[in-house]
C-alpha positions as CSV (number, residue, x, y, z in Angstrom):
1,M,126.7,-8.1,83.6
2,Q,127.9,-9.0,87.1
3,H,124.8,-10.8,88.5
4,I,125.5,-10.5,92.2
5,P,122.1,-9.8,93.8
6,V,122.4,-7.4,96.7
7,K,119.6,-6.3,98.9
8,Q,120.0,-2.6,99.5
9,A,118.0,0.5,100.3
10,H,121.0,2.7,100.0
11,S,124.4,2.6,98.5
12,T,126.8,1.0,101.0
13,N,130.0,2.0,99.1
14,W,130.1,4.9,96.6
15,L,133.1,3.6,94.7
16,L,132.9,-0.2,94.9
17,T,130.4,-3.0,94.5
18,A,129.7,-5.6,97.2
19,D,132.6,-7.8,95.9
20,G,135.1,-5.0,95.6
21,Q,134.8,-4.2,91.9
22,P,134.9,-0.6,90.7
23,R,131.3,0.6,90.6
24,G,129.9,1.8,87.3
25,Y,129.4,5.5,86.9
26,I,128.1,8.3,84.7
27,A,130.0,11.5,84.1
28,P,127.6,14.4,83.5
29,H,128.1,16.2,80.2
30,S,125.6,19.0,80.4
31,L,122.6,20.4,82.1
32,Q,119.8,20.0,79.6
33,E,116.9,19.5,82.0
34,L,116.4,20.6,85.6
35,W,113.8,19.0,87.7
36,F,112.1,20.4,90.8
37,H,110.5,18.1,93.3
38,T,107.6,20.2,94.6
39,G,107.3,18.1,97.7
40,T,106.0,14.7,98.8
41,A,102.6,16.1,99.9
42,C,99.9,14.7,97.7
43,N,96.1,14.4,97.8
44,L,96.3,10.7,97.1
45,R,97.9,7.8,99.0
46,C,99.0,5.3,96.3
47,P,100.7,2.2,97.8
48,F,103.1,1.9,94.8
49,C,104.3,5.5,94.9
50,L,108.0,5.7,94.3
51,E,108.2,8.8,96.6
52,G,105.9,7.4,99.3
53,S,103.7,10.5,98.9
54,K,100.5,11.1,100.8
55,P,98.4,13.9,102.3
56,G,100.5,16.1,104.6
57,D,103.7,14.2,103.9
58,D,106.8,16.4,104.4
59,R,109.8,14.1,103.8
60,L,110.5,16.5,100.9
61,A,109.0,19.9,101.7
62,V,106.8,22.0,99.4
63,M,108.8,24.6,97.5
64,K,108.1,28.3,97.1
65,L,108.8,30.6,94.1
66,K,111.5,32.5,96.0
67,E,113.4,29.3,96.6
68,V,113.0,28.0,93.0
69,K,114.1,31.3,91.3
70,P,117.9,31.1,92.1
71,F,118.1,27.6,90.6
72,I,116.2,28.5,87.5
73,D,118.5,31.5,87.0
74,E,121.6,29.3,87.6
75,A,120.3,26.7,85.2
76,L,119.8,29.3,82.5
77,Y,123.4,30.4,82.9
78,L,124.4,26.7,82.5
79,G,122.4,26.3,79.3
80,V,119.4,24.4,80.5
81,Q,116.8,23.5,77.8
82,Q,113.8,22.4,79.9
83,F,112.4,22.7,83.4
84,S,110.4,19.8,84.8
85,F,108.3,19.4,87.9
86,T,107.2,16.4,89.9
87,G,105.9,15.5,93.3
88,G,103.9,14.4,95.3
89,E,101.3,16.3,93.4
90,P,102.7,19.6,92.1
91,F,99.4,21.4,92.3
92,V,99.2,20.8,96.1
93,A,102.0,23.5,96.3
94,K,100.3,26.8,96.7
95,E,102.7,28.7,94.5
96,M,102.9,26.2,91.7
97,I,101.1,28.5,89.2
98,K,103.6,31.3,90.1
99,I,106.5,28.9,89.6
100,L,105.3,27.9,86.2
101,Q,104.7,31.5,85.2
102,Y,108.3,32.3,86.0
103,A,109.9,29.2,84.5
104,S,107.9,29.3,81.3
105,Q,109.2,32.8,80.6
106,Y,112.5,31.2,79.8
107,R,112.2,27.6,78.8
108,P,109.6,24.9,78.0
109,C,108.2,23.1,81.0
110,L,106.9,19.6,81.8
111,V,104.6,18.9,84.8
112,L,103.8,15.5,86.1
113,S,100.4,15.3,87.8
114,N,97.8,12.8,88.9
115,G,95.2,14.9,87.1
116,T,92.7,14.9,90.0
117,A,91.2,17.6,92.2
118,P,94.3,19.8,92.8
119,L,94.8,20.3,89.0
120,L,91.1,20.7,88.2
121,Q,90.7,23.3,91.0
122,R,93.4,25.4,89.4
123,F,92.4,24.8,85.8
124,S,91.1,28.3,85.2
125,Q,94.6,29.6,86.3
126,L,96.4,27.1,84.1
127,V,94.5,28.2,81.0
128,S,96.2,31.6,81.2
129,L,99.5,29.8,80.8
130,S,98.6,28.3,77.4
131,S,100.0,31.5,75.9
132,A,103.2,31.5,77.9
133,P,106.4,32.4,76.0
134,H,107.5,28.8,76.2
135,A,105.2,25.7,76.0
136,I,104.1,23.9,79.1
137,R,103.5,20.1,78.7
138,F,101.5,17.9,81.1
139,R,102.0,14.2,81.8
140,I,98.9,12.8,83.5
141,S,99.1,9.5,85.3
142,I,96.6,7.0,84.0
143,D,97.9,3.7,85.3
144,Y,95.7,1.4,83.3
145,P,93.2,1.9,80.5
146,D,90.5,0.7,82.9
147,S,88.8,2.6,85.6
148,T,88.5,-0.3,88.1
149,L,92.2,-1.1,88.0
150,H,93.3,2.6,88.1
151,D,90.9,3.5,90.9
152,K,91.8,0.4,93.0
153,D,95.0,2.2,94.3
154,R,94.2,5.8,93.5
155,G,90.7,6.0,94.8
156,T,87.2,6.0,93.4
157,G,86.7,8.7,90.8
158,S,90.4,9.3,90.1
159,F,90.3,7.7,86.7
160,A,87.4,10.0,85.6
161,M,89.1,13.1,86.9
162,A,92.4,12.2,85.2
163,L,90.6,11.7,81.8
164,K,88.8,15.0,82.4
165,S,92.1,16.8,83.1
166,L,93.8,15.2,80.0
167,R,91.0,16.3,77.7
168,Q,90.6,19.8,79.1
169,L,94.4,20.5,79.0
170,Y,94.5,19.2,75.4
171,Q,91.5,21.3,74.4
172,A,93.1,24.4,76.0
173,G,96.1,24.0,73.7
174,F,98.6,22.2,75.9
175,N,100.7,19.3,74.8
176,V,99.8,16.2,76.9
177,S,101.1,12.7,77.5
178,I,100.1,9.7,79.7
179,A,102.2,7.9,82.3
180,R,101.1,4.3,82.7
181,Q,102.3,1.4,84.8
182,Q,104.2,-1.4,83.1
183,P,103.6,-4.9,84.6
184,R,106.5,-7.3,84.3
185,E,104.6,-9.6,82.0
186,E,102.4,-7.7,79.5
187,N,101.2,-7.8,76.0
188,T,102.4,-4.3,75.0
189,D,100.6,-4.2,71.7
190,D,97.3,-5.1,73.3
191,I,97.8,-2.5,76.0
192,T,98.7,0.2,73.5
193,D,95.6,-0.7,71.5
194,Q,93.5,-0.3,74.7
195,Y,94.9,3.2,75.3
196,H,94.2,4.2,71.7
197,K,90.6,3.1,72.2
198,L,90.5,5.1,75.5
199,L,91.8,8.2,73.8
200,N,89.3,7.8,70.9
201,S,86.5,7.5,73.5
202,I,87.2,11.0,74.8
203,G,87.9,12.6,71.5
204,L,91.7,12.7,71.7
205,P,94.2,11.6,69.0
206,Q,96.0,8.3,69.3
207,T,99.3,10.2,68.8
208,I,99.3,11.3,72.4
209,P,102.4,9.6,73.9
210,V,101.7,6.8,76.4
211,I,104.9,6.3,78.5
212,P,105.3,3.0,80.5
213,F,107.1,3.0,83.8
214,P,108.2,-0.1,85.7
215,D,107.6,-0.6,89.4
216,F,110.4,1.4,91.1
217,A,109.3,0.3,94.6
218,P,108.5,2.8,97.4
219,P,111.4,4.7,99.0
220,F,113.7,3.2,101.6
221,V,112.7,-0.4,100.7
222,Q,115.2,-3.2,100.3
223,H,115.3,-4.3,96.7
224,T,117.4,-6.9,94.9
225,T,119.3,-5.9,91.8
226,P,122.5,-6.9,90.1
227,Q,125.5,-4.8,90.7
228,I,126.7,-2.5,88.0
229,T,130.5,-2.4,87.6
230,E,132.7,-0.3,85.3
231,Q,133.2,-3.4,83.2
232,C,129.4,-3.7,82.8
233,M,129.3,-0.1,81.5
234,R,132.0,-0.8,79.0
235,T,130.5,-4.1,77.9
236,Y,126.8,-3.1,77.6
237,H,126.9,0.6,77.0
238,T,128.7,2.9,74.5
239,S,129.8,6.5,75.1
240,A,126.7,7.6,73.2
241,S,124.3,5.4,75.3
242,R,125.9,6.6,78.6
243,R,125.0,10.2,77.6
244,Q,121.4,9.2,77.5
245,F,121.2,8.3,81.3
246,M,119.2,10.9,83.1
247,C,122.0,11.7,85.5
248,A,124.2,12.6,82.5
249,F,122.1,15.5,81.4
250,S,119.6,16.4,84.2
251,K,119.5,17.1,88.0
252,M,116.7,17.4,90.5
253,V,116.3,20.1,93.2
254,V,114.6,19.0,96.5
255,K,113.9,20.6,99.8
256,I,114.9,18.5,102.8
257,K,114.7,19.7,106.4
258,G,114.4,23.3,105.2
259,R,117.4,23.2,102.8
260,L,117.4,23.0,99.0
261,R,119.7,20.4,97.7
262,V,120.7,19.1,94.2
263,Y,120.2,15.4,93.7
264,A,121.5,13.2,90.9
265,C,118.1,12.4,89.4
266,T,114.4,12.0,90.1
267,L,114.7,8.4,91.4
268,V,117.3,8.6,94.1
269,D,116.2,11.2,96.6
270,D,115.8,8.6,99.4
271,D,119.6,8.1,99.5
272,P,121.7,10.9,100.8
273,V,124.8,9.7,98.9
274,Y,123.2,11.2,95.8
275,D,123.1,14.7,97.4
276,L,125.4,16.5,95.1
277,G,125.5,19.9,96.9
278,S,123.7,23.2,97.2
279,S,124.4,24.5,93.7
280,L,124.0,23.2,90.1
281,Q,127.5,24.1,89.2
282,E,128.8,22.0,92.1
283,S,126.7,19.0,91.1
284,M,127.9,19.0,87.5
285,N,131.4,18.3,88.5
286,K,130.6,15.0,90.3
287,Q,130.5,11.5,88.9
288,I,127.3,9.5,89.6
289,R,128.0,6.0,90.8
290,L,125.2,3.6,89.9
291,G,124.6,2.0,93.3
292,H,120.9,2.7,93.9
293,H,118.6,-0.2,93.1
294,R,116.7,2.1,90.7
295,C,119.9,2.7,88.7
296,Y,119.5,-0.8,87.3
297,S,116.3,0.1,85.6
298,C,118.2,2.9,83.7
299,F,121.1,0.5,83.0
300,A,119.1,-2.4,81.7
301,F,115.9,-0.9,80.3
302,G,116.7,2.7,79.5
303,A,114.1,3.9,82.0
304,S,113.8,7.7,82.1
305,C,111.5,10.2,83.6
306,S,112.6,12.8,81.0
307,E,110.4,13.8,78.0
308,G,111.1,16.4,75.4
309,T,108.6,19.1,74.8
C-alpha cells in the first residue's frame, strides 16, 4: 500500500494520485442494487452524520414518486436485484410510503432509518406493506447498546423510540437489522454480547444482524487517508474481491439542485467527480477511481452499506 497521506475533501485528480501514480479503480460489472437518497432532511441533527443531515436541510433534495419511477424501471431493465433507501431520514419524505409500494412490487427493498418519530408516525401505513409482493427490510440505527451514549448525539428519547420501532417492525413480520457505530478501539466480542442482551431484553432474537460502521466523517471535511494506486489494487485485492466493492455492483440516485443524478455509491455524494450522469446505463460504463477519502474504508476494511434481504 502506498502510504502517502493526503488531506482531501474531494478528488483533485481523477486518474492520478498525488505523486503521479495511476489511481486505483473499480470497473462496474452489474447493477445488483440501486440506492435512492431520499434527501438530507432529517428530524435529528447528529454531529457525526456522514451526510450532514438535519431538519430542513436541502443539500440533497427530497424525492417524489414520479421522479423515482423512471430509475426503478430502468434498473429493472438492467437486472437489478434490490432497491435500497437512505437519507437523511427516509420517512421525512412525504411520498416514502408510495415509493416503497411501487418498488416492492418488483424487487426486495432495504430502508435505513433512525427509527424515531417519522417512522413511528407512519407505522400503521407500513404494516400494510408487510404483505408486499417482495420483502421490505429495515435497518435501524442503534449506535450503542446503551441509552445514554446513543441519546447523547441523537437526543433524549431516541434510543427508546429506535427500540420500539425495531420491535414493532419485527412483530409486524418485517426483517430487521441494526446499524451501530464502530469505535477505532473496541472489544468486538463484548459489544456483540451487549447487543445480544439488549435484543433479549425486548424479546427479539440474537440472530438479528448488528452491522458496525466506522466513522466516515461529515461531508466536505478534510480527512487524511493513504492513496490507493492501481498497484495497491493488484497487490491487496483479487478480481473476486474487487467485485465486492459497492461501486462494482450498485449505484445511488440523488437529487441535487432540482436534477436527479447517478452517483458511484452511497458514500461519495459530496464530491461531484463521482456524478456519473443522468441515467443508470450511462453510469455503468464508467470506471470508478478510488480517490475519495471514504474509498479507503472500502479498500482496507471492506466497508459496505449494502445488505442482502
